[in-house]
DRENTOR-366771 format. One record per residue (C-alpha): residue in three letters; x, y, z. Coordinates in steps of 0.2 Angstrom, whole numbers, plus 5000, padded with zeros to 4 digits. Layout:
alaXYZ
...
***
This chain:
met509251214732
asn510351064731
phe509150914734
gly510550804741
thr510550914756
tyr508750874759
asp509150694758
leu510450714771
met509150804782
lys507850674780
lys509150534785
asn509750624800
val508050674807
phe506950534801
glu508150394806
asn508550474823
arg506750504826
gln506450314825
thr508050274835
asn507750394849
arg505850414848
asp505650384867
gln506650544871
asp505550674864
pro504450634850
phe503750814849
leu505550884846
tyr505750774830
glu504050824824
ser504451004827
ile506050984816
leu505150894802
ser503751024802
asn504951174801
leu505851104785
gln505051184770
cys504651014763
ile503450864765
thr504250714772
tyr503250554771
arg503150364773
cys501950254763
ala501550074762
phe502149984746
asp500349944740
lys499349984725
asp498650144733
trp500350204741
thr499350214758
met500150354768
ile500750304785
tyr501550474790
met501650644782
ser502350804789
ser501350954793
his501951054778
val500850954766
asp499451074771
gln500551224766
leu501051144749
thr499451064744
gly498051154754
tyr497550994762
pro497850934780
pro498950784782
glu497450694790
asp496650684773
phe497950574766
leu498450464781
his497750294778
ser496850364763
thr495550434775
val494850564763
arg495950554747
thr497450474741
phe499050574736
glu498850504719
ser497150584717
ile497950764717
ile499350724704
his499050794687
pro498150664676
asp499550684662
asp500850644675
thr500050504685
arg500750354674
tyr502450434673
val502650454691
ala502050274694
arg503250204681
val504750294688
ile504450244706
asn504050064702
asp505650044691
ala506750114704
val505950004718
lys506249844707
leu508149904705
arg508249944724
gln508750114719
pro508150294724
trp507150394713
glu507050574708
ile505550644699
glu504650814695
tyr502850824692
arg501250934694
ile499850924706
phe498251024708
his498251134724
arg496651154733
asp496451324726
gly496351244709
lys498051304703
ile499451194697
arg501051174708
trp502651094703
phe503450964715
tyr505150884716
glu505150714725
lys506550604730
gly506350434739
lys506850264742
gly506150094746
thr506350024764
ile506849834764
asp506249724778
pro507349574785
gln506549454772
gly507249564758
arg505549634753
val505049814750
lys503949864765
tyr503850054764
leu504250204753
asp505150344762
gly505450514754
phe505250704754
ile504350824742
ile504751004739
asn503851144730
ile504851184715
thr503551294706
lys504651444708
arg506151354701
lys505051294686
gln504451474683
ala506251534684
glu506751394671
leu505251454660
asn505851634661
leu507751584660
asn507851644642
glu507151814647
ser508451854660
glu510151764663
glu510351884678
lys508751814686
gln509451634683
arg511051674692
ile510151754707
leu508951604708
leu510351484708
glu511351584721
glu509851584732
leu509551394730
arg511451374734
tyr511251474749
arg509651384755
asn510651224753
ile511951284764
ile510751344777
ala509751184776
thr511251074778
ala511751174794
ile509951154801
ala510050964797
lys511750954806
ala511051064821
ser509450954822
ser510550794824
leu511350874839
phe509650904847
ile509250724846
ser510850664855
pro510450554870
asp511650664880
lys511550844885
val511250954869
asp512951044864
tyr512251214861
gln514051284858
ala514151164842
ile512451224836
leu512851404837
arg514551374828
thr513651274814
met512351414811
gly513551554813
glu514751484800
ser513351434788
ile512551614788
ser514251704789
val513951804804
asn515151864818
arg514251814833
val512751694838
tyr512051694855
ile510651644867
phe509951744881
glu508951684896
ile507651804904
thr507651764923
gly507051834939
asn505251844933
gly505651944918
arg506852064928
thr508552014921
leu509351964905
ser510851844904
asn511951794890
thr512051604893
tyr512851544876
glu513951624864
trp514951584848
cys516151714840
ala516951704823
lys518851724822
gly519351904826
thr517651944835
glu517851994853
pro516751884865
gln515451984875
ile514651844886
glu515451894902
asn514952074900
leu513052024897
lys512551944914
glu511151994925
leu510652144914
asp509152254920
ala507752204908
his506852364912
leu508252464904
phe507852374888
ser505952384888
trp505852414869
trp506852254865
thr505852144878
asn504152214873
gln504452164855
leu504951994860
gln503451974872
asp502252024858
gly503051874848
lys503951984835
asn505651954828
ile506852094830
val507652134813
ile508852284813
glu509752314796
asp510752464803
val510952484822
ala511352674818
asn509552704812
leu508752644829
ser507452764835
ser507552864851
gln506352734859
ala507752604858
ala509152724865
ala509752604878
glu509752464866
lys510652564853
gln512052614866
ile512352434871
leu512352364854
gln513552494847
ser514752464862
gln514952284855
gln515252354838
ile513652274831
gln513052354815
ser511652234810
leu510752094819
val509151984819
cys508451894834
val506951784838
pro506051744854
ile506251574863
trp504651514871
ala504451394886
lys502951284889
gly501351384891
lys501951524879
lys503051594892
leu504451694885
trp506051604890
gly507351714881
phe507951744863
met509251694850
gly510151804838
phe511451834824
asp512551984825
asp513552064810
thr514952174817
gln515752214800
lys514352284789
lys512552334788
arg511452194782
glu509852154774
trp509251994782
thr508451874770
glu506851774774
thr507851614773
glu509051674787
ile507651724798
glu506751564795
ala508351464800
leu508451564816
gln506651524820
ile506851344817
ile508351334829
gly507351434841
glu505851314840
met507051164843
ile507751254858
ser505951274865
gly505751084862
asp507251044872
leu506851164886
glu505151084887
arg505850914887
asn507150964901
ala505751044911
ser504650884910
glu506150774915
lys506450884930
arg504650894935
leu504550704933
glu506150684943
phe505450804957
glu503850714958
arg504650544959
lys505850604973
gln504350694981
leu503350524981
leu504850424987
ser505150555001
ile503350535007
phe503350345006
asp505050345015
ser504450465029
leu502950345033
asp503150235048
gly502050105039
asn502949975028
ile502649985010
phe503049864996
val502449834978
ser502549664970
asp501949574954
pro500449474959
asn500849344946
thr502649314949
his502749374967
glu504349484962
ile504649624974
leu504649794964
tyr504849924977
val505049934996
asn505150095007
asn506450135020
ala505350085034
leu505249905027
lys507149905022
lys507649925041
tyr507049745044
phe508249675032
asp510149675029
his510049645010
glu509249704994
leu507449654992
ile507049724974
gly506949574962
lys506749444976
ile505149344979
cys504049414993
tyr503449255001
arg505249195003
glu505949365010
phe504449405021
gln503849235027
gly505249115024
leu504249005013
asp504648904997
ser502848934990
pro501549074990
cys500749105007
ser499149015010
phe498349175015
cys498949275000
ser497649404995
asn498249424977
lys496849334969
gln495549434979
ile496249604976
leu496449564957
glu494549514956
glu493949664967
lys495149794960
pro495249944964
lys494449894981
ile495549904996
his495749735006
arg496049765024
trp496649635036
glu497749595051
phe499249475052
tyr500549425064
asn502249405056
ala503249275066
ile504949325057
met504749505062
asp503849465078
lys502549605074
thr500749615071
phe500249725056
ser498649805050
ile498749785032
met497949875017
asp498149795000
arg497549854983
ile497949844964
ile498749994956
arg499450024939
trp501350014937
pro502250134925
asp502549984913
gly500649964912
arg500449804922
asp499349784937
val500349764953
arg500049734972
phe500249884983
glu500349845002
leu500349965016
ala500749875033
ile500649975049
asp501449905064
ile500049885078
thr501049775090
glu501049905103
lys499149945100
lys498749765102
gln499649755118
ile498749915124
glu497049845119
ser497449685128
cys497849785144
leu496249885142
arg495249715140
gln496149655156
ala495749825165
gln493949805159
lys493849625166
met494549695183
glu493149825182
ala491849685180
ile492649585194
gly492549735205
thr490749755200
leu490449575205
ala491449575221
gly489949595232
gly489149445223
ile490749335225
ala490849385243
his489049335246
asp489249165237
phe490849125247
asn489949175264
asn488549065259
ile489748915255
leu490748945271
ser489148955282
gly488648785275
ile490448715278
phe490448785296
gly488648725299
tyr488948545293
leu490648535302
gln489848575318
leu488548445315
ala489848315311
lys490648355328
phe488948335336
his488648175327
ile490448105331
leu489647955340
glu488447925326
pro489647885311
glu488247875298
leu487548045302
ala489348115303
glu489748045286
lys488248135278
asp488748295287
leu490548275280
glu489948245262
lys488948415263
val490648495269
leu491448415254
glu490048475242
gly490348655249
ala492248645246
gln491848585228
arg490748735225
ala492048855232
thr493348775220
leu492148805205
leu491848985210
val493749015211
lys494048935194
gln492649045186
ile493449205193
leu495249145188
thr494649095170
phe493749265168
ser495149365174
arg496549275166
his497649375154
lys497749275138
gly497649285119
asp496249235107
asp495849045111
arg494348995100
arg493648825103
pro491848745100
leu490848815114
val489048795121
val488548965127
phe487048905137
pro487948855153
leu489148995152
val487649125152
gln486949025167
glu488549045177
thr488549235173
leu486749255180
lys487249155196
leu488649275199
leu487549425195
arg486049375205
ser486749425222
val487349595215
ile485849645206
pro484649745217
ser483049645223
asn481949765215
ile482549705198
glu481749555191
ile482749435180
lys481849345167
asn482749195160
asn482349135142
leu483849025138
val483248905125
ser484648865113
lys486148745117
ala486848775100
met488748775098
ile489848925091
leu491748935088
ala492249055102
asp493449105116
ser492449065132
thr493249205142
gln492749335129
ile491049265128
his490949265147
gln491449445147
leu490249495133
ala488749425143
leu489349505159
asn489549675151
leu487849675143
cys486949615159
thr487949735170
asn487549885158
ala485749835158
tyr485449825177
gln486549975180
ala485450075168
met483850035178
gly484750085194
asp483750115210
gln482150125200
gly482049935197
gly481349845183
val481449695172
leu483049615165
thr482749495151
ile484049375145
ser483649255130
leu484649135120
lys483849075104
glu484449005087
val483849095071
val484049085053
leu484649245044
gly484549275025
lys485349415015
asp483949525018
gln484049505037
leu485949535037
gly485649705029
gln487249805028
glu488249655036
asn488749605018
ser490349525024
leu489349385033
leu488549235026
pro486749185027
gly486349035039
lys486048985057
tyr486549115070
leu486449115089
lys485449265095
phe485949325113
glu484749465118
val484849575134
ser483449695137
asp483049815151
thr481649925156
gly482750075160
pro482650255153
gly483250205136
ile484650275125
glu484450445116
lys484450435097
ala485850565096
ile487150455105
gln486650275099
asn487950285086
lys489250325099
ile488950195113
phe490150075105
asp491550195104
pro493050175117
tyr492950275133
phe491150345128
thr490050335144
thr488550425151
lys489050375169
lys489750495182
met491650515184
gly492350355193
lys490850255189
gly491450175173
thr492950165160
gly491850175145
leu492650015139
gly491149895142
leu490149915126
ala491749945115
met492449775121
val490749695117
ala490749765099
gly492649715097
ile492249535103
val490749515092
lys491749575077
lys493149455081
his491949315081
asn491249355064
gly489549415071
phe488649575073
ile487649675086
thr486149785085
val485349905098
his483549955099
ser483050095111
gln481750225113
pro481850355127
gly480850295142
glu480550125135
gly482250035139
ala483549965128
ser483749795119
phe485449735113
lys485549585101
val487149485098
phe487149375083
leu488549245082
pro488649105068
val488248925074
ile489448785070
ala488748615065
ser489748505076
lys488848435092
leu489448435110
ser489648265118
ile489048275136
glu490148185148
lys489148095161
pro489648115179
lys490647975185
thr490047865199
glu491147885215
glu492447745216
asn493247665231
val494747765236
ser495647615244
ser495747535226
tyr497147665222
ser498247605236
gly500147575233
lys501847545242
glu502947665231
ala503947805239
val503247975237
met504048145240
leu502748275246
val503248455245
asp502148605251
asp502448755262
glu500648745269
ile500748635284
asp498948595284
ile498948535266
leu500648435269
ile499948345285
ser498248305278
gln498948235261
glu500348145270
lys499148055282
phe497948015267
leu499347935256
thr500047845271
asn498347765274
leu498447705256
gly500047615259
tyr501247735251
lys502947775259
val502847965261
ser504248085264
ser503648265268
phe504648425265
glu504048605270
asn505148695256
gly505948655240
gln507748675246
ser507648535258
ala506748425246
leu508048455233
gln509448415245
ala508548245250
phe508348205231
leu510248245228
asp510748135242
his509547985238
pro508948005220
his508447825218
ser507447825234
phe505847905227
asp504647845214
leu503548005212
ile503648185217
ile502148295222
thr502548475224
asp501748645226
met502148785214
thr502348945224
met503548915239
pro504949015247
arg506748985242
ile506448865228
ser504848865218
gly504048705212
asp504548735193
lys506348765198
leu506348615209
ser505548505195
arg506948565183
glu508348515195
ile507648345199
leu507348305180
lys509148355176
ile509648215188
lys508248085184
pro507348135168
asp506047995169
ile505448025187
pro503548065187
ile503148235194
ile501448305199
leu501448505201
cys500048585210
thr499648765210
gly498348885216
phe498649015203
his500149075192
lys500149195178
thr501549135167
phe501948955172
thr500448865162
arg499948685159
glu500848695142
val502448755149
ala502448625163
leu502148475151
glu503448545139
leu504648545154
gly504348355157
ile503048365171
arg501748235170
lys500248315178
tyr499848505181
val498448515194
gln497448665200
lys497148675219
pro496248625228
ile496248445223
glu495248305231
val496248165238
ala495148035229
leu495648115213
leu497448135218
ser497547955223
lys496847895206
met498048015197
ile499547935207
arg499047765203
asp498747805184
ile500547885183
leu501447745192
asp500547605182
ala500747685165
***
């Protein structure tokens, strides 16, 4: 063998392996391992520490490569014959100093104790600083050649044969090296060039590759190379029935090479094979199996000789096997790439089919790495590579609520939260967690599900539940109003009776005024409770709110139910008053309805408690500290154990059809959770039930406003011109007379249209406007808008009984000075007028 050829093979394979290592490292290892030599790389140190050795070291020395790597068990020098050690060291060191390659022959001791002759060729690898860093080379077994040299004098014929064999091996080795360089191409492997290279080096007429398809049912010629003068057969060898050639396929399935020196001598078992081979003028052939991953037969590769019978050498068969193994490696690489591409597309398809918005970002740089189709729809530009807080929130710096730090500290725990995105005008339920990105770094994975519609439905359900509660209280509200009206009627009749006794009549009229004030407060309570609004948390003392709830309930609750009031704490919490009112009302209503006609005791308590970690139990998201405990207990039939874990589920109810929505306790649980608290229930059948709500106390104190002493109304008199607008004649007349008595010049209008016309005619004749909200033709807000267009600085007081959308905030933003809830006392109105005009 010409050893320059092995140098070429080493250069092609080893250097390409380094350059293209990311494509398929197993392919290059396969190439090196199939070369009949040892390729190596060692450090240029005193021990020549091996960094890499190909697998043939086992075959040539009897020791596995692991023994030599990093001198784990032995050094390679330790197996060199003692008489050759110094000689080898000197030759290599001299060559390294001169920056030249070396060639050397020496003896080693094989593991079996016998001596082998080795030929080694190598060269030092120079680093950028000009120092020798590695020694790279290859070693082949030349024992046979040495033996031949020793026996050369015995037979010149043997010497000629050996040299011819080595020359032929050199040709084949060169062809393998050339073919191997084609396999490590970054582009698609050129199988046609590989077949031509092998066919020309081995001097055959045809080289081919067959693929077995259809679960082993068909054979197809996929690649073919033919020498000049040989007729191609590829088009005639498509979709062949594999069952007709069972002798052939059975040999391959058993892992055997098919070696036929003379096709004419094939046995009768291979009659079908003999016929098709002879139809192609094939006289001799050899083929080897090609395996796919998992030792599945993929196909076969073969050489044909159409000119003569042929005795195939071991070298030729080995060459075919090496190329077959390279094809197997390429097939496996292609299959892996296809599988990975399929999995990638499959995953992207799943993500893109989700309604939820998915994005991945770097938690350190905030760079967006991936977005799914659902999220892309919100944007008209590319998001990859952009910064998340700029794109999603329109900010110049990271979001104050960013969860990156938390999810990094708690990985791989999922962080769940809700968020309203003003840019998208959507509310999202968000799940964040840390995942591992393909490049090995930790990245943020976020799934945001649009729950805007769900939130709207929940809001409607809460409102429906409020209406259900008001329906429950309707009897109590009517009872309270009748009592108030009875008092008003009674004292008015007394006032008429005492008309000639001014002092007594004045006291009667004061009682009428008190009754009207009570009615006003009752209406405000109902409107506050029923109002459809968002979460408005403020510092709140629960004590008076629970008292109001009990007043409303007292007239509704049957007389056979005793109410025990144990309201002690006046601690403050951060809460939405409407929701806390609803919570108290729902729990008390459930309790008295549970006792029903049987009667019993309803106990309501309000206390302040201190809870530590032990008392919080499973509520590990809550902090130890002071909590307000609101407890509602009844002596009803109790709740069965089997359903205690369901009572807070939406629509779950034990009441008869039409008696309840099943939303009451679900609303309670939702309110408690939103207020960072928790609720417990304790019940035994026949012993009633006790619900305990725990809400965190805040430290700030409530300043109690002392009631103001009644002031003299006459002190708020004036001479300004006031426009008074209201479609209720009684209100209009009474307010006109009152303001006239105070000295004001009052112009009254029964509708907004006539009022607007009067203002258009004489805009400077009025100093103040007092208008009702709900009126025919032109409403109070529209009237105010038109007047403010003409005279922006004129003060306006807008009075309303109730309005869903035109709130105090909207009115003030429009430019209206005061937004007043009806009914309004004339004394308060006179002070408000004076304050505005004197400002």
